[in-house]
PANUPA-565624 format. One record per atom (N, C-alpha, C, O): residue in one letter; atom name; x, y, z; residue number from 1. Coordinates in Angstrom, 3 decimals. Layout:
REM residues N
> A, CA, X, Y, Z, NUM .
...
END
This chain:
REM residues 127
> A, N, -16.929, 12.310, 1.758, 1 .
> A, CA, -16.810, 13.258, 0.305, 1 .
> A, C, -17.514, 14.541, 0.651, 1 .
> A, O, -18.354, 14.571, 1.551, 1 .
> V, N, -17.199, 15.550, -0.018, 2 .
> V, CA, -17.600, 16.971, 0.189, 2 .
> V, C, -17.873, 17.593, -1.214, 2 .
> V, O, -17.017, 17.533, -2.097, 2 .
> V, N, -19.016, 18.160, -1.390, 3 .
> V, CA, -19.333, 18.915, -2.497, 3 .
> V, C, -18.575, 20.166, -2.247, 3 .
> V, O, -18.522, 20.460, -1.053, 3 .
> S, N, -17.968, 20.989, -3.071, 4 .
> S, CA, -17.409, 21.906, -2.833, 4 .
> S, C, -17.259, 22.974, -4.106, 4 .
> S, O, -16.895, 22.540, -5.199, 4 .
> T, N, -17.516, 24.201, -3.944, 5 .
> T, CA, -17.620, 25.193, -4.870, 5 .
> T, C, -16.711, 25.969, -4.882, 5 .
> T, O, -16.188, 26.129, -5.985, 5 .
> Q, N, -16.156, 26.743, -3.738, 6 .
> Q, CA, -15.350, 27.540, -3.424, 6 .
> Q, C, -15.401, 28.718, -4.319, 6 .
> Q, O, -16.532, 28.895, -4.771, 6 .
> S, N, -14.431, 29.659, -4.748, 7 .
> S, CA, -14.840, 30.962, -5.468, 7 .
> S, C, -15.090, 30.773, -7.051, 7 .
> S, O, -15.199, 31.784, -7.744, 7 .
> T, N, -15.186, 29.443, -7.653, 8 .
> T, CA, -15.344, 29.158, -8.933, 8 .
> T, C, -16.935, 29.059, -9.001, 8 .
> T, O, -17.400, 29.234, -10.127, 8 .
> G, N, -17.720, 28.839, -8.109, 9 .
> G, CA, -19.197, 28.530, -8.229, 9 .
> G, C, -19.405, 27.249, -8.889, 9 .
> G, O, -20.521, 26.748, -8.745, 9 .
> R, N, -18.548, 26.626, -9.582, 10 .
> R, CA, -18.778, 25.460, -10.261, 10 .
> R, C, -18.397, 24.251, -9.158, 10 .
> R, O, -17.253, 24.123, -8.721, 10 .
> P, N, -19.528, 23.373, -8.767, 11 .
> P, CA, -19.143, 22.230, -7.861, 11 .
> P, C, -18.687, 21.108, -8.122, 11 .
> P, O, -18.945, 20.581, -9.205, 11 .
> W, N, -18.036, 20.596, -7.338, 12 .
> W, CA, -17.317, 19.228, -7.614, 12 .
> W, C, -17.110, 18.562, -6.552, 12 .
> W, O, -17.129, 19.211, -5.506, 12 .
> V, N, -16.878, 17.240, -6.483, 13 .
> V, CA, -17.153, 16.086, -5.628, 13 .
> V, C, -15.474, 16.079, -4.735, 13 .
> V, O, -14.416, 16.121, -5.363, 13 .
> E, N, -15.536, 16.030, -3.526, 14 .
> E, CA, -14.133, 16.110, -3.086, 14 .
> E, C, -14.141, 15.045, -1.992, 14 .
> E, O, -15.071, 14.961, -1.189, 14 .
> L, N, -12.928, 14.117, -1.979, 15 .
> L, CA, -12.718, 13.486, -1.074, 15 .
> L, C, -11.910, 13.759, -0.072, 15 .
> L, O, -10.863, 14.336, -0.365, 15 .
> G, N, -12.157, 13.442, 1.283, 16 .
> G, CA, -11.375, 14.158, 2.322, 16 .
> G, C, -11.266, 13.025, 3.472, 16 .
> G, O, -12.210, 12.321, 3.829, 16 .
> G, N, -10.223, 12.981, 3.882, 17 .
> G, CA, -10.060, 12.234, 5.179, 17 .
> G, C, -8.651, 11.069, 5.058, 17 .
> G, O, -7.818, 11.085, 4.152, 17 .
> K, N, -8.675, 10.282, 6.018, 18 .
> K, CA, -7.585, 9.240, 6.287, 18 .
> K, C, -8.181, 7.956, 6.132, 18 .
> K, O, -9.151, 7.666, 6.833, 18 .
> C, N, -7.713, 7.134, 5.287, 19 .
> C, CA, -7.741, 5.629, 5.111, 19 .
> C, C, -6.572, 4.812, 5.411, 19 .
> C, O, -5.409, 5.093, 5.121, 19 .
> E, N, -7.029, 3.681, 6.075, 20 .
> E, CA, -5.735, 2.823, 6.521, 20 .
> E, C, -6.318, 1.486, 5.710, 20 .
> E, O, -7.516, 1.208, 5.761, 20 .
> I, N, -5.461, 0.767, 5.035, 21 .
> I, CA, -5.587, -0.567, 4.490, 21 .
> I, C, -4.547, -1.495, 5.248, 21 .
> I, O, -3.482, -1.006, 5.626, 21 .
> K, N, -4.767, -2.476, 5.414, 22 .
> K, CA, -3.856, -3.472, 6.288, 22 .
> K, C, -4.245, -4.764, 5.771, 22 .
> K, O, -5.404, -5.111, 5.540, 22 .
> C, N, -3.014, -5.573, 5.576, 23 .
> C, CA, -3.293, -7.001, 5.100, 23 .
> C, C, -2.614, -7.910, 6.228, 23 .
> C, O, -1.426, -7.868, 6.549, 23 .
> P, N, -3.615, -8.750, 6.774, 24 .
> P, CA, -3.195, -9.337, 7.652, 24 .
> P, C, -2.286, -10.507, 7.686, 24 .
> P, O, -1.595, -10.932, 8.612, 24 .
> Q, N, -2.469, -11.018, 6.236, 25 .
> Q, CA, -1.615, -12.361, 6.012, 25 .
> Q, C, 0.151, -11.983, 5.688, 25 .
> Q, O, 1.073, -12.765, 5.915, 25 .
> T, N, 0.283, -10.637, 5.129, 26 .
> T, CA, 1.527, -10.344, 4.852, 26 .
> T, C, 2.105, -8.973, 5.879, 26 .
> T, O, 3.245, -8.509, 5.912, 26 .
> G, N, 1.144, -8.634, 6.503, 27 .
> G, CA, 1.551, -7.658, 7.501, 27 .
> G, C, 2.065, -5.967, 6.841, 27 .
> G, O, 2.571, -5.036, 7.467, 27 .
> Y, N, 1.728, -6.050, 5.491, 28 .
> Y, CA, 2.034, -4.822, 4.668, 28 .
> Y, C, 0.633, -3.716, 5.180, 28 .
> Y, O, -0.495, -4.081, 5.511, 28 .
> Q, N, 1.045, -2.636, 5.120, 29 .
> Q, CA, -0.158, -1.482, 5.440, 29 .
> Q, C, 0.135, -0.237, 4.672, 29 .
> Q, O, 1.277, 0.042, 4.307, 29 .
> A, N, -0.842, 0.462, 4.444, 30 .
> A, CA, -1.136, 1.803, 3.400, 30 .
> A, C, -1.773, 2.285, 4.407, 30 .
> A, O, -2.609, 1.679, 5.076, 30 .
> E, N, -1.161, 4.128, 4.657, 31 .
> E, CA, -1.970, 4.856, 5.153, 31 .
> E, C, -2.287, 5.899, 4.314, 31 .
> E, O, -1.337, 6.654, 4.106, 31 .
> V, N, -3.535, 6.240, 3.650, 32 .
> V, CA, -3.854, 7.299, 2.562, 32 .
> V, C, -4.423, 8.343, 3.352, 32 .
> V, O, -4.993, 8.145, 4.425, 32 .
> E, N, -4.232, 9.674, 2.709, 33 .
> E, CA, -5.037, 10.704, 3.397, 33 .
> E, C, -5.346, 11.516, 2.006, 33 .
> E, O, -4.524, 11.916, 1.182, 33 .
> F, N, -6.689, 11.633, 1.991, 34 .
> F, CA, -7.468, 12.603, 0.935, 34 .
> F, C, -7.565, 13.829, 1.395, 34 .
> F, O, -8.262, 14.191, 2.343, 34 .
> L, N, -6.614, 14.719, 0.489, 35 .
> L, CA, -6.523, 16.218, 0.979, 35 .
> L, C, -7.582, 16.944, 0.334, 35 .
> L, O, -7.823, 16.820, -0.866, 35 .
> T, N, -8.243, 17.729, 1.139, 36 .
> T, CA, -9.328, 18.558, 0.398, 36 .
> T, C, -8.561, 20.101, -0.271, 36 .
> T, O, -7.472, 20.512, 0.129, 36 .
> K, N, -9.073, 20.525, -0.927, 37 .
> K, CA, -8.330, 21.744, -1.500, 37 .
> K, C, -8.511, 22.993, -0.646, 37 .
> K, O, -9.630, 23.319, -0.252, 37 .
> P, N, -7.438, 23.677, -0.364, 38 .
> P, CA, -7.381, 24.715, 0.573, 38 .
> P, C, -8.221, 25.910, -0.062, 38 .
> P, O, -8.412, 25.793, -1.273, 38 .
> F, N, -8.646, 26.811, 0.428, 39 .
> F, CA, -9.491, 28.063, 0.123, 39 .
> F, C, -8.763, 28.828, -0.917, 39 .
> F, O, -9.318, 29.198, -1.952, 39 .
> Y, N, -7.609, 29.047, -0.664, 40 .
> Y, CA, -6.587, 29.820, -1.494, 40 .
> Y, C, -5.504, 28.813, -1.912, 40 .
> Y, O, -5.014, 27.999, -1.129, 40 .
> G, N, -5.128, 28.946, -3.360, 41 .
> G, CA, -4.196, 28.002, -3.766, 41 .
> G, C, -4.489, 26.343, -3.560, 41 .
> G, O, -5.554, 25.913, -3.116, 41 .
> G, N, -3.554, 25.649, -3.893, 42 .
> G, CA, -3.474, 24.350, -3.739, 42 .
> G, C, -4.483, 23.502, -5.081, 42 .
> G, O, -5.283, 24.143, -5.764, 42 .
> S, N, -4.326, 22.495, -5.203, 43 .
> S, CA, -4.980, 21.606, -6.038, 43 .
> S, C, -6.109, 20.823, -5.819, 43 .
> S, O, -6.379, 20.875, -4.619, 43 .
> K, N, -6.926, 20.088, -6.457, 44 .
> K, CA, -8.147, 19.379, -6.155, 44 .
> K, C, -7.518, 17.903, -6.285, 44 .
> K, O, -6.567, 17.573, -6.992, 44 .
> H, N, -8.241, 17.147, -5.478, 45 .
> H, CA, -7.951, 15.427, -5.803, 45 .
> H, C, -6.617, 15.231, -5.179, 45 .
> H, O, -5.945, 14.428, -5.825, 45 .
> Q, N, -6.012, 15.715, -4.117, 46 .
> Q, CA, -4.661, 15.454, -3.949, 46 .
> Q, C, -4.815, 14.439, -2.891, 46 .
> Q, O, -5.775, 14.459, -2.121, 46 .
> I, N, -3.668, 13.348, -2.833, 47 .
> I, CA, -3.406, 12.464, -1.825, 47 .
> I, C, -2.203, 12.362, -1.311, 47 .
> I, O, -1.274, 12.782, -2.001, 47 .
> S, N, -1.954, 11.869, -0.179, 48 .
> S, CA, -0.512, 11.877, 0.522, 48 .
> S, C, -0.947, 10.565, 1.437, 48 .
> S, O, -2.003, 10.450, 2.061, 48 .
> G, N, 0.136, 9.603, 1.360, 49 .
> G, CA, 0.246, 8.578, 2.226, 49 .
> G, C, 1.769, 7.864, 2.193, 49 .
> G, O, 2.778, 8.470, 1.831, 49 .
> T, N, 1.746, 6.289, 2.693, 50 .
> T, CA, 2.827, 5.864, 3.151, 50 .
> T, C, 2.394, 4.545, 2.876, 50 .
> T, O, 1.201, 4.250, 2.946, 50 .
> I, N, 3.493, 3.524, 2.490, 51 .
> I, CA, 2.978, 1.877, 2.525, 51 .
> I, C, 4.511, 1.556, 3.297, 51 .
> I, O, 5.591, 2.120, 3.125, 51 .
> G, N, 4.151, 0.449, 4.186, 52 .
> G, CA, 5.027, -0.172, 4.954, 52 .
> G, C, 4.693, -1.537, 5.526, 52 .
> G, O, 3.941, -2.396, 5.066, 52 .
> H, N, 5.404, -1.542, 6.605, 53 .
> H, CA, 5.341, -3.101, 7.187, 53 .
> H, C, 4.883, -2.560, 8.545, 53 .
> H, O, 5.068, -1.396, 8.899, 53 .
> V, N, 4.318, -3.424, 9.219, 54 .
> V, CA, 3.798, -3.284, 10.826, 54 .
> V, C, 4.725, -3.243, 11.454, 54 .
> V, O, 4.610, -2.670, 12.538, 54 .
> T, N, 6.285, -3.914, 11.025, 55 .
> T, CA, 7.292, -4.195, 12.085, 55 .
> T, C, 8.361, -2.973, 11.917, 55 .
> T, O, 9.321, -2.915, 12.684, 55 .
> G, N, 8.199, -2.145, 11.044, 56 .
> G, CA, 9.076, -0.872, 10.707, 56 .
> G, C, 8.491, 0.215, 10.476, 56 .
> G, O, 7.283, 0.395, 10.621, 56 .
> K, N, 9.343, 1.080, 10.074, 57 .
> K, CA, 8.812, 2.455, 9.220, 57 .
> K, C, 8.514, 2.313, 8.093, 57 .
> K, O, 9.011, 1.374, 7.471, 57 .
> P, N, 7.539, 3.262, 7.423, 58 .
> P, CA, 7.238, 3.219, 6.043, 58 .
> P, C, 8.407, 3.170, 5.057, 58 .
> P, O, 9.392, 3.871, 5.289, 58 .
> F, N, 8.362, 2.358, 3.927, 59 .
> F, CA, 9.444, 2.402, 3.109, 59 .
> F, C, 9.068, 2.907, 1.784, 59 .
> F, O, 9.785, 2.651, 0.817, 59 .
> C, N, 7.926, 3.652, 1.657, 60 .
> C, CA, 7.280, 4.281, 0.411, 60 .
> C, C, 6.614, 5.449, 0.824, 60 .
> C, O, 6.063, 5.480, 1.925, 60 .
> K, N, 6.606, 6.390, 0.078, 61 .
> K, CA, 5.809, 7.708, 0.141, 61 .
> K, C, 4.991, 7.820, -1.253, 61 .
> K, O, 5.422, 7.723, -2.401, 61 .
> V, N, 3.656, 8.059, -0.785, 62 .
> V, CA, 2.811, 8.609, -2.123, 62 .
> V, C, 2.231, 9.446, -2.227, 62 .
> V, O, 1.567, 9.670, -1.216, 62 .
> S, N, 2.049, 10.375, -3.289, 63 .
> S, CA, 1.651, 11.270, -3.621, 63 .
> S, C, 0.856, 11.534, -4.629, 63 .
> S, O, 0.670, 10.535, -5.323, 63 .
> G, N, 0.151, 12.757, -5.097, 64 .
> G, CA, -0.185, 12.749, -6.414, 64 .
> G, C, -1.911, 13.068, -6.471, 64 .
> G, O, -2.493, 13.565, -5.507, 64 .
> E, N, -2.468, 12.770, -7.498, 65 .
> E, CA, -4.050, 13.211, -7.514, 65 .
> E, C, -4.475, 11.728, -7.857, 65 .
> E, O, -3.903, 11.033, -8.697, 65 .
> W, N, -5.607, 11.321, -7.055, 66 .
> W, CA, -6.264, 10.142, -6.848, 66 .
> W, C, -6.936, 9.822, -8.191, 66 .
> W, O, -7.062, 8.653, -8.556, 66 .
> N, N, -7.323, 10.750, -8.848, 67 .
> N, CA, -8.148, 10.687, -10.052, 67 .
> N, C, -6.995, 11.030, -11.417, 67 .
> N, O, -7.321, 11.408, -12.543, 67 .
> N, N, -6.026, 10.848, -11.069, 68 .
> N, CA, -4.915, 11.367, -12.438, 68 .
> N, C, -3.872, 10.263, -12.436, 68 .
> N, O, -4.025, 9.104, -12.821, 68 .
> I, N, -2.528, 10.965, -11.815, 69 .
> I, CA, -1.268, 10.437, -11.641, 69 .
> I, C, -0.847, 10.267, -10.374, 69 .
> I, O, -0.766, 11.386, -9.869, 69 .
> M, N, -0.513, 9.360, -9.540, 70 .
> M, CA, 0.008, 9.132, -8.413, 70 .
> M, C, 1.441, 8.754, -8.424, 70 .
> M, O, 1.802, 7.949, -9.283, 70 .
> Y, N, 2.392, 9.276, -7.497, 71 .
> Y, CA, 3.842, 8.819, -7.635, 71 .
> Y, C, 4.149, 8.065, -6.274, 71 .
> Y, O, 3.392, 8.053, -5.302, 71 .
> A, N, 5.302, 7.477, -6.355, 72 .
> A, CA, 5.891, 6.745, -5.301, 72 .
> A, C, 7.374, 7.268, -5.234, 72 .
> A, O, 7.996, 7.606, -6.241, 72 .
> E, N, 7.820, 7.300, -4.120, 73 .
> E, CA, 9.520, 7.825, -3.506, 73 .
> E, C, 9.676, 6.489, -2.436, 73 .
> E, O, 9.354, 6.458, -1.248, 73 .
> F, N, 10.220, 5.506, -3.184, 74 .
> F, CA, 11.036, 4.725, -2.380, 74 .
> F, C, 12.351, 5.371, -1.735, 74 .
> F, O, 12.911, 6.364, -2.200, 74 .
> E, N, 12.792, 4.621, -0.526, 75 .
> E, CA, 13.950, 5.340, 0.408, 75 .
> E, C, 14.971, 5.366, -0.769, 75 .
> E, O, 14.986, 4.476, -1.620, 75 .
> G, N, 15.698, 6.272, -0.775, 76 .
> G, CA, 16.965, 6.643, -1.648, 76 .
> G, C, 16.788, 6.532, -3.166, 76 .
> G, O, 17.750, 6.350, -3.912, 76 .
> K, N, 15.532, 6.648, -3.595, 77 .
> K, CA, 15.347, 6.689, -5.098, 77 .
> K, C, 14.495, 7.886, -5.314, 77 .
> K, O, 13.844, 8.437, -4.426, 77 .
> K, N, 14.543, 8.226, -6.481, 78 .
> K, CA, 13.886, 9.265, -7.159, 78 .
> K, C, 12.076, 8.913, -7.101, 78 .
> K, O, 11.536, 7.808, -7.043, 78 .
> K, N, 11.585, 9.965, -7.131, 79 .
> K, CA, 9.899, 9.827, -7.282, 79 .
> K, C, 9.757, 9.346, -8.713, 79 .
> K, O, 10.368, 9.782, -9.688, 79 .
> Q, N, 8.720, 8.237, -8.678, 80 .
> Q, CA, 8.469, 7.676, -10.027, 80 .
> Q, C, 6.973, 7.430, -10.053, 80 .
> Q, O, 6.409, 7.396, -8.960, 80 .
> V, N, 6.158, 7.229, -11.299, 81 .
> V, CA, 5.026, 7.277, -11.498, 81 .
> V, C, 4.527, 5.815, -10.897, 81 .
> V, O, 4.996, 4.770, -11.349, 81 .
> F, N, 3.799, 5.824, -10.120, 82 .
> F, CA, 3.098, 4.587, -9.424, 82 .
> F, C, 1.878, 3.845, -10.014, 82 .
> F, O, 1.712, 2.646, -10.238, 82 .
> V, N, 1.005, 5.005, -10.215, 83 .
> V, CA, -0.147, 4.614, -10.874, 83 .
> V, C, -0.904, 5.755, -11.857, 83 .
> V, O, -1.348, 6.783, -11.344, 83 .
> D, N, -0.993, 5.567, -12.949, 84 .
> D, CA, -1.565, 6.377, -14.024, 84 .
> D, C, -2.855, 5.852, -14.161, 84 .
> D, O, -3.016, 4.714, -14.602, 84 .
> I, N, -3.892, 6.646, -13.790, 85 .
> I, CA, -5.269, 6.196, -14.045, 85 .
> I, C, -5.470, 6.209, -15.266, 85 .
> I, O, -6.174, 5.247, -15.574, 85 .
> H, N, -5.110, 7.023, -16.386, 86 .
> H, CA, -5.488, 7.307, -17.771, 86 .
> H, C, -4.889, 5.950, -18.489, 86 .
> H, O, -5.395, 5.530, -19.529, 86 .
> A, N, -3.789, 5.308, -17.866, 87 .
> A, CA, -3.355, 4.195, -18.621, 87 .
> A, C, -3.869, 3.062, -18.251, 87 .
> A, O, -3.550, 2.081, -18.921, 87 .
> I, N, -4.664, 2.900, -17.263, 88 .
> I, CA, -5.771, 1.686, -17.027, 88 .
> I, C, -6.790, 1.592, -17.740, 88 .
> I, O, -7.533, 2.574, -17.747, 88 .
> P, N, -7.113, 0.570, -18.452, 89 .
> P, CA, -8.229, 0.315, -19.041, 89 .
> P, C, -9.675, 0.382, -18.542, 89 .
> P, O, -9.899, -0.406, -17.623, 89 .
> I, N, -10.493, 0.978, -18.849, 90 .
> I, CA, -12.015, 0.849, -18.003, 90 .
> I, C, -12.577, -0.143, -18.430, 90 .
> I, O, -12.578, -0.440, -19.625, 90 .
> I, N, -13.237, -0.924, -17.374, 91 .
> I, CA, -13.925, -2.129, -17.556, 91 .
> I, C, -15.354, -1.983, -17.147, 91 .
> I, O, -15.656, -1.942, -15.955, 91 .
> K, N, -16.209, -1.906, -18.064, 92 .
> K, CA, -17.492, -1.768, -17.967, 92 .
> K, C, -18.176, -3.036, -17.085, 92 .
> K, O, -18.178, -4.228, -17.389, 92 .
> K, N, -18.793, -2.346, -15.816, 93 .
> K, CA, -19.510, -3.293, -14.917, 93 .
> K, C, -20.602, -4.208, -15.443, 93 .
> K, O, -21.604, -3.847, -16.061, 93 .
> Q, N, -20.247, -5.492, -15.095, 94 .
> Q, CA, -21.724, -6.431, -15.702, 94 .
> Q, C, -22.535, -6.689, -14.593, 94 .
> Q, O, -22.166, -7.312, -13.597, 94 .
> C, N, -23.719, -6.173, -14.785, 95 .
> C, CA, -24.748, -6.559, -13.673, 95 .
> C, C, -25.897, -7.471, -14.236, 95 .
> C, O, -26.076, -7.614, -15.445, 95 .
> L, N, -26.583, -8.014, -13.367, 96 .
> L, CA, -27.866, -8.883, -13.678, 96 .
> L, C, -28.894, -7.812, -14.078, 96 .
> L, O, -28.884, -6.661, -13.642, 96 .
> P, N, -29.885, -8.367, -15.053, 97 .
> P, CA, -30.679, -7.615, -15.531, 97 .
> P, C, -31.858, -7.235, -14.155, 97 .
> P, O, -31.892, -8.097, -13.276, 97 .
> I, N, -32.511, -6.368, -14.024, 98 .
> I, CA, -33.176, -5.958, -12.894, 98 .
> I, C, -34.129, -6.834, -12.442, 98 .
> I, O, -34.468, -6.911, -11.261, 98 .
> S, N, -34.576, -7.498, -13.338, 99 .
> S, CA, -35.627, -8.851, -13.273, 99 .
> S, C, -35.029, -9.830, -12.313, 99 .
> S, O, -35.736, -10.412, -11.490, 99 .
> Q, N, -33.754, -10.020, -12.402, 100 .
> Q, CA, -33.051, -11.108, -11.625, 100 .
> Q, C, -32.235, -10.934, -10.515, 100 .
> Q, O, -31.524, -11.788, -9.984, 100 .
> Q, N, -32.428, -9.423, -10.105, 101 .
> Q, CA, -31.915, -8.785, -9.016, 101 .
> Q, C, -32.697, -8.966, -7.762, 101 .
> Q, O, -33.928, -8.927, -7.783, 101 .
> G, N, -31.956, -9.179, -6.570, 102 .
> G, CA, -32.634, -9.204, -5.197, 102 .
> G, C, -33.283, -7.889, -4.734, 102 .
> G, O, -32.846, -6.763, -4.971, 102 .
> E, N, -34.387, -8.196, -4.041, 103 .
> E, CA, -35.163, -6.894, -3.592, 103 .
> E, C, -34.282, -5.528, -3.362, 103 .
> E, O, -34.475, -4.434, -3.893, 103 .
> W, N, -33.316, -5.874, -2.472, 104 .
> W, CA, -32.358, -4.923, -1.952, 104 .
> W, C, -30.998, -4.597, -2.729, 104 .
> W, O, -30.140, -3.964, -2.113, 104 .
> E, N, -30.763, -4.979, -4.000, 105 .
> E, CA, -29.891, -4.646, -4.558, 105 .
> E, C, -29.791, -3.370, -5.168, 105 .
> E, O, -30.752, -3.053, -5.870, 105 .
> S, N, -28.965, -2.657, -5.079, 106 .
> S, CA, -28.764, -0.988, -5.270, 106 .
> S, C, -29.525, -0.960, -6.487, 106 .
> S, O, -30.675, -0.520, -6.476, 106 .
> R, N, -28.968, -1.405, -7.570, 107 .
> R, CA, -29.269, -0.958, -9.107, 107 .
> R, C, -30.951, -1.036, -8.790, 107 .
> R, O, -31.539, 0.046, -8.782, 107 .
> R, N, -31.669, -2.157, -8.554, 108 .
> R, CA, -33.064, -2.459, -8.827, 108 .
> R, C, -33.512, -1.312, -7.845, 108 .
> R, O, -34.274, -0.475, -8.331, 108 .
> L, N, -33.104, -1.146, -6.393, 109 .
> L, CA, -33.661, -0.294, -5.357, 109 .
> L, C, -33.528, 1.306, -5.918, 109 .
> L, O, -34.470, 2.043, -5.627, 109 .
> W, N, -32.625, 1.768, -6.555, 110 .
> W, CA, -32.370, 3.296, -7.164, 110 .
> W, C, -32.830, 2.908, -8.453, 110 .
> W, O, -31.997, 3.455, -9.176, 110 .
> R, N, -33.424, 2.463, -9.013, 111 .
> R, CA, -33.670, 2.468, -10.481, 111 .
> R, C, -34.553, 3.658, -11.073, 111 .
> R, O, -34.323, 4.315, -12.089, 111 .
> H, N, -35.766, 3.784, -10.061, 112 .
> H, CA, -36.612, 5.030, -10.187, 112 .
> H, C, -35.815, 6.401, -10.327, 112 .
> H, O, -35.873, 7.173, -11.284, 112 .
> V, N, -35.120, 6.525, -9.264, 113 .
> V, CA, -34.201, 7.828, -9.210, 113 .
> V, C, -33.159, 8.008, -10.272, 113 .
> V, O, -32.929, 9.127, -10.730, 113 .
> T, N, -32.453, 6.820, -10.719, 114 .
> T, CA, -31.478, 6.860, -11.972, 114 .
> T, C, -32.199, 7.159, -12.907, 114 .
> T, O, -31.706, 8.044, -13.607, 114 .
> K, N, -33.382, 6.720, -13.301, 115 .
> K, CA, -34.239, 6.851, -14.614, 115 .
> K, C, -34.525, 8.418, -14.534, 115 .
> K, O, -34.388, 9.082, -15.561, 115 .
> A, N, -34.867, 8.947, -13.498, 116 .
> A, CA, -35.351, 10.426, -13.220, 116 .
> A, C, -34.364, 11.416, -13.519, 116 .
> A, O, -34.545, 12.444, -14.172, 116 .
> L, N, -33.024, 10.917, -12.844, 117 .
> L, CA, -32.086, 11.734, -13.182, 117 .
> L, C, -31.335, 11.735, -14.829, 117 .
> L, O, -30.975, 12.694, -15.513, 117 .
> A, N, -31.297, 10.675, -15.031, 118 .
> A, CA, -31.331, 10.525, -16.667, 118 .
> A, C, -32.032, 11.477, -17.356, 118 .
> A, O, -31.576, 12.117, -18.304, 118 .
> E, N, -33.349, 11.602, -16.808, 119 .
> E, CA, -34.290, 12.603, -17.940, 119 .
> E, C, -34.288, 13.789, -17.132, 119 .
> E, O, -35.365, 14.383, -17.073, 119 .
> N, N, -33.197, 14.325, -16.419, 120 .
> N, CA, -33.067, 15.708, -15.872, 120 .
> N, C, -34.190, 15.942, -15.239, 120 .
> N, O, -34.552, 17.108, -15.389, 120 .
> N, N, -35.120, 15.090, -14.375, 121 .
> N, CA, -36.388, 15.466, -13.642, 121 .
> N, C, -35.818, 15.496, -12.102, 121 .
> N, O, -35.886, 14.388, -11.569, 121 .
> V, N, -35.379, 16.330, -11.441, 122 .
> V, CA, -34.916, 16.467, -10.379, 122 .
> V, C, -36.395, 16.380, -9.229, 122 .
> V, O, -36.351, 15.854, -8.117, 122 .
> D, N, -37.243, 16.831, -9.653, 123 .
> D, CA, -38.349, 16.476, -8.813, 123 .
> D, C, -39.038, 15.126, -8.545, 123 .
> D, O, -39.489, 14.767, -7.457, 123 .
> A, N, -39.055, 14.254, -9.993, 124 .
> A, CA, -39.241, 12.853, -9.815, 124 .
> A, C, -38.282, 12.353, -8.915, 124 .
> A, O, -38.729, 11.815, -7.902, 124 .
> A, N, -36.913, 12.417, -9.079, 125 .
> A, CA, -35.728, 11.835, -8.415, 125 .
> A, C, -35.563, 12.148, -6.824, 125 .
> A, O, -34.748, 11.513, -6.156, 125 .
> S, N, -36.409, 13.193, -6.242, 126 .
> S, CA, -36.126, 13.410, -4.842, 126 .
> S, C, -37.704, 13.257, -4.431, 126 .
> S, O, -38.098, 13.913, -3.467, 126 .
> S, N, -38.497, 12.523, -5.041, 127 .
> S, CA, -39.834, 12.408, -4.246, 127 .
> S, C, -40.145, 10.963, -3.852, 127 .
> S, O, -41.168, 10.703, -3.218, 127 .
END
């Protein structure tokens, strides 16, 4: 992840780099590249990738925005909506109370930093 401001002066977190997902049971795999916004033009949060089987060439191209709408284009067919992030319901995480969490569990470990940031106290969060 990269924090970028470019010419706007307003920072945003940007994912960049390649990711490979393989299923050993089925042999299917996906290669996804998270594209960073070029300095001039272009858009934020773009992805590009393919889906296929290890025995052959990819049968699907994926593109779009990882935080908005992603499209799939299967061989010989028109591009179609693959995933619409806004159509997926948000499910709130369920976590044990801090008192029941292990010593090294993330929410317990970072609770003082989280509290300080929620109170807009950067000094306490970084000390």
